[in-house]
VMD Tcl script that draws the C-alpha trace (Angstrom):
set ca {
  {60.29 194.23 106.37}
  {60.28 191.61 109.04}
  {63.29 189.85 107.48}
  {65.48 192.91 108.28}
  {65.27 192.28 112.03}
  {65.61 188.57 111.83}
  {68.49 187.40 114.07}
  {68.92 190.53 116.22}
  {67.64 188.69 119.27}
  {70.20 185.87 118.72}
  {72.98 188.48 118.27}
  {72.04 190.31 121.52}
  {71.97 186.95 123.34}
  {75.46 185.97 121.97}
  {76.93 189.36 123.08}
  {75.73 188.78 126.69}
  {77.11 185.26 126.62}
  {80.47 186.43 125.16}
  {80.74 189.23 127.75}
  {80.07 186.86 130.73}
  {82.37 184.15 129.15}
  {85.43 186.56 129.34}
  {84.68 187.64 132.82}
  {86.56 186.22 135.89}
  {84.84 183.35 137.54}
  {83.32 184.00 141.02}
  {81.80 180.49 141.58}
  {83.12 178.43 144.46}
  {83.15 174.65 144.00}
  {81.55 174.25 147.49}
  {82.63 170.98 149.01}
  {86.22 171.29 147.86}
  {86.58 175.12 148.26}
  {85.20 176.82 151.27}
  {84.94 180.57 151.94}
  {85.72 182.17 155.25}
  {82.42 183.51 156.53}
  {81.96 186.66 158.48}
  {83.67 187.06 161.86}
  {80.36 187.93 163.45}
  {78.35 185.00 161.95}
  {75.66 183.37 163.89}
  {76.18 179.75 163.01}
  {73.75 177.03 163.99}
  {75.83 175.96 166.96}
  {76.78 177.27 170.42}
  {80.14 177.28 172.08}
  {80.21 176.92 175.88}
  {82.98 177.89 178.33}
  {82.38 175.71 181.39}
  {84.92 177.63 183.51}
  {82.95 180.88 183.15}
  {79.51 179.29 183.37}
  {77.87 179.74 186.81}
  {74.69 177.81 186.00}
  {72.45 180.77 186.26}
  {70.37 179.56 183.40}
  {69.76 183.13 182.10}
  {70.48 181.74 178.54}
  {67.62 179.26 178.91}
  {65.23 181.92 180.25}
  {65.78 184.14 177.28}
  {65.53 181.62 174.57}
  {62.25 182.34 172.74}
  {62.05 178.77 171.46}
  {62.98 177.09 174.74}
  {65.71 174.88 173.20}
  {68.29 175.21 176.01}
  {67.98 172.73 178.95}
  {69.93 173.23 182.02}
  {70.14 171.10 185.12}
  {72.22 172.41 188.05}
  {72.92 171.25 191.60}
  {74.13 173.21 194.58}
  {77.75 172.41 195.17}
  {80.22 173.41 197.83}
  {80.55 177.17 198.70}
  {76.99 177.99 197.46}
  {77.70 177.78 193.83}
  {75.96 175.79 191.11}
  {77.42 172.81 189.38}
  {76.10 172.37 185.76}
  {75.09 168.78 185.41}
  {73.22 168.96 182.17}
  {73.65 171.58 179.44}
  {71.70 170.65 176.20}
  {70.73 172.64 173.15}
  {68.32 171.33 170.52}
  {69.70 172.91 167.31}
  {66.80 171.55 165.30}
  {64.50 174.06 166.89}
  {67.07 176.76 167.41}
  {66.53 179.83 165.29}
  {70.06 181.21 165.72}
  {68.80 184.49 167.08}
  {71.70 184.99 169.44}
  {69.62 186.13 172.46}
  {71.19 183.55 174.77}
  {74.65 184.88 173.85}
  {73.53 188.45 174.63}
  {71.86 187.50 177.83}
  {74.79 185.56 179.34}
  {76.20 187.81 182.18}
  {79.43 185.92 182.45}
  {80.52 185.66 178.75}
  {80.32 181.89 178.88}
  {78.29 181.39 175.67}
  {79.25 182.14 172.10}
  {77.84 181.49 168.69}
  {80.01 179.28 166.56}
  {81.21 179.16 162.98}
  {79.63 175.89 162.19}
  {77.05 175.92 159.49}
  {77.39 172.35 158.07}
  {75.38 170.53 160.71}
  {73.01 168.42 158.70}
  {72.15 165.10 160.26}
  {70.06 162.22 159.22}
  {68.41 161.77 162.52}
  {66.55 164.31 164.64}
  {68.04 163.02 167.83}
  {71.58 163.82 166.58}
  {70.73 167.48 166.49}
  {70.79 167.80 170.37}
  {74.17 169.03 171.49}
  {75.32 168.02 174.95}
  {77.74 169.99 177.13}
  {80.67 168.00 175.88}
  {79.80 168.79 172.23}
  {79.84 172.52 172.90}
  {83.07 172.91 174.90}
  {85.11 175.86 173.71}
  {88.28 173.84 173.39}
  {86.70 171.85 170.43}
  {85.11 174.70 168.57}
  {85.88 178.17 167.03}
  {83.85 180.88 168.64}
  {82.38 183.62 166.54}
  {82.79 187.33 167.42}
  {78.89 187.86 167.43}
  {78.32 190.14 170.48}
  {81.89 189.48 171.70}
  {84.21 191.94 170.00}
  {87.22 190.83 172.11}
  {87.26 187.65 169.97}
  {87.34 189.50 166.68}
  {91.07 190.07 166.53}
  {91.82 186.32 166.64}
  {89.65 185.41 163.72}
  {90.48 185.29 160.09}
  {89.41 187.96 157.50}
  {86.05 187.36 155.74}
  {86.45 186.17 152.21}
  {83.89 187.63 149.81}
  {83.23 186.15 146.39}
  {83.65 189.25 144.44}
  {86.86 190.39 146.30}
  {88.56 187.06 146.40}
  {92.20 186.98 145.35}
  {93.22 184.14 143.13}
}
mol new
graphics top color blue
foreach p $ca { graphics top sphere $p radius 0.5 }
foreach p [lrange $ca 0 end-1] q [lrange $ca 1 end] { graphics top cylinder $p $q radius 0.2 }
display resetview
């Protein structure tokens, strides 16, 4: 009686294999093909607009990890000049509280997610590394940026 059921497991396994073999592929070959991430992504990088920044350091005060370091000096006409603006992305948890706290819309989350480095010291972003002219800002907490960004590309809805 055991011989009647022999091979049923193999047949079931082969039907699953054949069903998935004929299906459309949804795998992306990562280094060569990259998907467009969500418009509101919180990448592991900050984008800074130095024209809008007043040096109030509200972003540094609200950071739960304390990774933002700002040094300002009093300039002409009682305004602050930002001399040092550094973010240690090695400790950053990408929570976005600094972006939400900025009263002058000078800080944005970025699209970058490929920021692996070989040395810990390379993870500290200086003010020149974060300038808005060099990066693409995400629409996280900034809906006015949303219309200029590309449509999100999902694996299951991708058109080939």
